[in-house]
N, C-alpha and C positions, 0 to 999 in steps of 0.2 A: 732611337729607342723610345717607345711609347711610355706614357706615365705608368700604366699598368705593368709594363715590362720592367721598368726601373724599380718599381715597388716590389715586384716578385723577386727580382734579382737581389735586392737589398735584404728582403726577408730571408732568403736562402743563405746569404752570407752571415747574417746575424745568428740564425739557428745553428749553423755549423760552428761558428766561433764559440758560442756559449756552450755547445756540446763539448767542444775541445777543452774548454777551461772549467767544465762543471765541477770536477773533483777538486780542483784547486780553489774554486770559489767556496765550496762547502767546507773545505779544510780551513779556510780563512775564518768563516763564521764560527766553527768549532773552537779554533785556537783562541779567538777573542773571548768566547764564553768561558773557556778554561782559565784565562788570565785577565779578569776584569780590571779595568783601570779607571780612576775617577777623572773628573773634568780637569783639563789642562795637564794631566799626568799620563796621557795615553801614548807614551813613547813606543812601547812594543807594538801596540795596535797600529799606530800610524806607520811604523816601520814595515810591518807586514803588508799593509795596503800598498805602500810605495814600492816594495819589492815586487809585488804581483803586477802592478801597473808597468813597471820597467820591463818585466818579463814579457809583457804583451806589446811592447814597442812604444809605450807612451814616453813623452818627455816629462820628467817628474821633478817638481820642486818640493823639497822637504823643508819644514820650518817656514812655510810661506806666509807672507804678509805680517811678518813680525810675531807669529804665533808658533812656538816650538813644535807643537803637535798638529799643525795644519799641513795638509798635503794638497798639492794641485798637480794633476796629470793632464796633459793635452796631447791630442792626436789629430792630424789632418789639417786642412785649411779650407776656407770657404767663407762666404759672406754670412752664413747662418751658423751660429754656435749653439749646440745643445749641451746644457749643463746638467750633470747628475750629482746630487749631494749624497755624501756618505757620513753617517755619524758612527762613533765608536766608543763614547764614554759610558761608564757604568754607574750604578747607584751604590752609595755607602751601605754595606751590610747585606745588600740584595743582589749584587752582581748585575748580570744582564737581564734584570726583571722588566726592562722596557724594550728589550730586543734590539738594541743598537748593533749587536753583532750580526743580526739578520739584515738590518738596514745597510750595513757596510758591505756585506757580501753581495747583496742584491744590487746595490749601486755600482760596485766594481764590475759585476756581471753585465749590467746594462751598458756601461761605458765601453767595456771590452767588446761586447757583441756589436754595438753600434759602430765602433771603430773599424770593424771589418768591412762595413759598407760605406765608410766615409768618402772614399774616392768616387764611388758610384753616385753618391748623393750630393757631392760637392759641399761637404760640411766639415766643421771642426767640432770635435768632441772634447769636453772638459769634465774631468772628475774632480769635484771639490770635497776634499776630506775636511770636514768641519768639526772641530773639537768642542767640548763643553756645552752640549745642548742642555744637559740636566741642570747645570749651574754655571753661568758665565756668559752665555750668549755668543758662542763662537761665530755663528752666521752673521749676527749683527755687527760684530767687530770686522769680519771679512767684508761685509757690505760697505761699511764706512771706509775701509781701506782700499776699495776698488776691485775686489776679487770678482764681483759680478758685473763689472762695467761692460765687458765684451760679450756677455752671455745673452743670447736672444730669448731662450726659454729654459726653465729649470724644472727639475722634478726629483722626487724621492718617494719611497713607499715605506710606511711604518707598520710593523706587525700589530695585530690585534687578534681577537678570537674569531673574526669573520672578515670577509672582504667588504669594503665600502668604497664605491666608485661614484657616489653622488656628489656632484660639484657643489651642492648647497651645504654639505657638511662643513663644520667649522670647529675652531677651538676658541678659547677665551684669550683676551689680552691680559697680561700679567705684569705686576711690578713686585720686586722683592727687595727688602731693605733690612738693615740691621739697626737696632735701637740700643744705645748704651746709656744707662742711667748712672750718674756718679753722685755719691753722697759722702758721708764721713763715718768711718768705723768707730765703734766703742764697745765696751764690755756690756753685754745685754742685761746682766744682772747688777753689776757694780755701778755702772755709770750710763744707763740708757739715755738719759736726758742730753748727753753730749753727742749722741749719734744722729746722723741723717740717713734714714734707712732706704737704700736703693732697692731692697726687696719689696718694701711697701709700694714704691713707685711702679714696679712691675705688676703687682697685684692690682693697684688702682687702674692701671692702663688696660689690663685684661678684662676687668669688670666693665670699663667704659666701652671697650670694643664689643664685648658681649651684648651690652644694651643697645649699642648702635645697630647691631645685626637685625634687631626687630624692625627697624625702619628701612632696611635695604630692599631694593627691588629683587624679584626673582632673577636668578642667574648671576647675581653678585656673590662672590666668595671671599672670605677673609679667614686666614688661618695663620697660626704661629706657634713657635716653641720658645722656651726659655733655655738658652744655651749655657748661661752662667748665672746661678742664683745665689751665690754665697758659698762660704767655706765651712763654717761651723755654726751650730745653733746658738752658741753663747757669744757669738760675735755679730754685731749689727753690720750687715754687708754694706760696703761702700761702693760696690759696683755690681750691676746686673746687665746681662746682655741678652737680647731677644732677637729672633729673626721672624719676619712676617711677610706673608704674600697677600696681595689683593688682586682680584680678578674680576673682569667685566666682559660682557659679550662682545663689545666693540672697543676699538682703540680710543674713540672719542669720549667714552665714558670713564676711562681709566684715571686720568688726572683728578677729576672731581672726587672720586672715591678715595684715591690716595690721600688727598688733602684732608678729608673727613677722618680717616683712620689715623693719620699722623697727628691730627689735633688731639686725639685721645692720649697720645704719649706726651705731647706738650702740656696738656692739662694735668696729667699725673705728676709731671715734674714740678709744676707750680704747687700742686696740693701737698707734696711731700718735702718741698724745699731742695730737691735734687736738681742737678743740671742734666740735660739730655742732648745726645747727639744722634741724628738720624742720617744714615748713610746708605745709598743704594748699593747693592752687592752685585748687580748685573744690569745690563741694559734692559729696558722694558721690552717684553715680548708682545707683538701685535696679533690680532685675531687672524685666522687663516682665511684667505680669499682665493679659492681654487678657480683656475681658468676653465670654463665649461667645455670648450672645444678640446683642449688637451686632455681633460678628464674623460671625455667621450672616446678619444683615441686610445687612452690607456685601457678603458673598459673593453674595447674591441681587442686589444692585444692580450688582455687577461683571458678572454674567451678563447682566443686562438691558442693560448697556452694550456687549454683544457679545463679552465674553471667554469663552473656554473654559478652565475652571479645571483644574489638575492634581489628581490624587487627594490626599486629605488626608495629610499627612506632617509632623508637628511638627518644627521646626528649632530647635536651641539655638545661637544665634549667639554667637560669642566677643565680638562688639562690644557696646557699651553705649550707652544713650541716657537723657537726662534725662526723656524721656516715660515711662520706667519709674516715676519718682516720681509722675507724674500718675496712672498706673494704680493705685498704692497708695492714692491719696487719693480717687478717685472712679471710677465706671464709665467705662472708656475703652478704645480699641483703637489699635493701631499695626501694621496689616497692611503687607505688601510689595506694591507695584504694579510689575509687570514692565515693564522697557524691553526688549521682546522682541527677541532676537537680540544683545543687548549682550555684548561681550567684556570679560573681566576682572572682578575684584571691585571693589566700592566702595573708594575710597582708592587707586586706581591710575590712571596716566595713560590706560590703555586705557578704563576706565569713564568717565573725564571726557569723552572724545570722544563717548560715547553719550548723555550727559545733555543734549544739544542735537541737534535733527534730527527726522526724521519719527517714529521710534520713541518718542522722548521726548515729542513732541507727543501721540501717541496715549495714552501713559501719563497725561499731565496730564488730558486730557478724560475718560478712563475712570475715573480715581480721583476726579475732581470729581463725576461723576455718581453713582458708587457711594457716596461719603460723603454726598452730598445725599439720596440715596434712603434711606440709613440713618437720617438725621434724620426723614424722612417716616415711616419704619416705626415709630420710637419714638413719634412724636407721634400717629399715627393708631390705635395699638393701646392702647385704654383701660387694659387690665390692665397692660401693660408700662410705660406712662406712669406709672401710679400707683405701680408698684413702684419705678421709679427716683426718683420724687419722694420716696418714703418713705425710700429709702436715703440721700438727700441731706438729709433732715430738713426 
C-alpha cells in the first residue's frame, strides 16, 4: 500500500471512530465542567476519563506513577509512540475557567480516534491524564517518574478565544513559592514592645518587591498574595504566610529573578527581626517550545476539520504551563484551540461560561481531529518518523 493510501485509510478510520465516540466525548467535557475538581483532587474526573478509555479498548492504569489522579491509557504496539496529554483540574472559585474540561475531552478524542488507525500505522497510542496543571506540576512529576520515557512525540490543545497554530508562540517559565515569616505575638496596645511583628515583615517584603519591579526587564512578572496576615488588630501577628509567583520569558532567566525576589523576603526578615522560611510549592514550569513540524501538521489537521485559521502571528503568553517542561524533554506541541466567540480571558468567570456549550463542543471535536491527524502525519511520513525516533534515541 502506498504512503498516500496508508494516510487516506488512516484518516478514514480516525474520522469514523471520532464520529462514533463524539457524544461520549462531549458528555465527558460537560460532566467535568459540572463537577470541577482542584489539583490532585480530580478523582471523579480521572475516573470518567479512565472509564471512557477502557470502553474504547485501551489498557488503563489508574493512579499511575504514584499520583492518585493520574491516568495512563495505552493502545497498540509499534516503534513509534504518539502521546496525547489530558488535563482536568479546575480553579478555586472559578471552576473550569481555563477549559481543562475541553482539553480532557479533546485529548481523549484524539487518542481514541488515532487508536482506530494504530494497526494500519504500526504505532502505539498513549493517553496521559496529567493532574494538577494549575498548581502542582503533574506533568513535571510524571516526567521525572518516567511516564514520557517511551513517548516519541506528544501533544495537547488548550482552549482560548481563537486558534493559534504558530510554532513560535510560547509561554513564560514560572516558579511558585510560599513565604512564612515567624515573629512573636504580643498585645498591640498593652505590650507592643514585646512583639516581633510578622505582619510588618510581609509589608516590608511587598514594598521591596514593588520597588524591584521598576528595574525588571519587559516580560518579567512578579505577583503574590497574603494568605495569612494575622488574627486580630489588637494582637501583633507572630506568623504571616504569602504565596508568590515569578515568571520570565525563558527558563535560563528564571533562577536569577527568583533569587532577586527571594532576597526581598530575606531582607524583610532581617529588618523586622523575624525568621523566614521560603518553600517551593510546585516544580518550576519551563517556557513552551513547540516543534515546528508537528505544529504544521496540526494546522493542516485543523483546516481539514473545517477551521479557517488566522494569519500567523506568534503570541508570548504571560501564563505558564507544565507542558513547557514536556516540550523541553521531547518533540511536542501545545497549540490553542479557539472556543469561537468566547468572551473574557481564561481564568475569568466570563470564560468559564464559554467552556461548556456549542462553541466548546465544536472546539473539542476540532482539536480531537487535528491532533489525531497530526499523529497520522508523523506515522505515515517515513522520513519524519525516522527523524523523531532518532531524536528520542
